[in-house]
C-alpha positions in Angstrom: 103.6 58.1 31.9 102.2 54.5 31.9 101.5 53.0 35.3 103.9 50.2 34.5 106.7 52.7 33.9 106.0 54.4 37.2 106.3 51.2 39.1 109.6 50.4 37.3 110.8 53.9 38.4 109.8 53.2 42.0 111.7 49.9 42.0 114.7 51.7 40.4 114.6 54.3 43.2 114.5 51.5 45.8 117.6 49.9 44.1 119.4 53.3 44.3 118.6 53.7 48.0 119.8 50.1 48.7 123.0 50.8 46.7 123.7 53.9 48.8 123.1 52.0 52.0 125.5 49.3 50.7 128.2 52.0 50.1 128.0 53.0 53.8 128.4 49.4 54.9 131.3 48.8 52.5 133.4 51.8 53.3 134.8 50.6 56.6 135.9 47.4 54.9 137.6 49.0 52.0 139.3 52.0 53.6 142.1 49.9 55.3 143.0 48.3 52.0 143.1 51.7 50.3 145.3 53.1 53.1 147.8 50.4 52.5 148.4 51.7 49.0 151.2 54.2 49.3 150.0 56.5 46.5 146.6 57.0 48.1 147.6 57.3 51.7 148.1 61.1 51.5 144.7 61.7 50.1 142.7 59.4 52.4 140.5 62.1 53.7 139.4 63.1 50.2 138.8 59.5 49.2 136.7 58.8 52.3 134.7 62.0 51.7 134.1 61.0 48.0 132.8 57.6 49.1 130.4 59.0 51.7 129.3 61.7 49.3 128.5 59.0 46.7 126.4 57.1 49.2 124.5 60.3 50.1 123.9 61.1 46.4 122.6 57.5 45.8 120.3 57.6 48.8 119.1 61.1 48.0 118.5 60.5 44.3 116.7 57.2 45.0 114.5 58.8 47.7 113.6 61.6 45.3 112.8 59.2 42.5 110.6 57.1 44.9 108.8 60.2 46.2 108.2 61.8 42.8 106.9 58.6 41.2 104.8 57.7 44.2 103.1 61.0 43.9 102.4 60.4 40.2 101.1 56.9 41.1 98.7 58.3 43.6 97.2 60.7 41.1 
């Protein structure tokens, strides 16, 4: 893989990690609005779990991408 592509992948990994962190900051602001919707109020635990799981996946995927491409960049 070209060195330029590796750097782009590292930047993309950083963007994914930042998006995951943003999800964690946004959840407390959005959940009260979702709880007000009568249709979703019974499944609020599942919705909250899915949001947090999405944040974890974004952070984990971005961290893996950064780590893998950083190792390639060092070699």
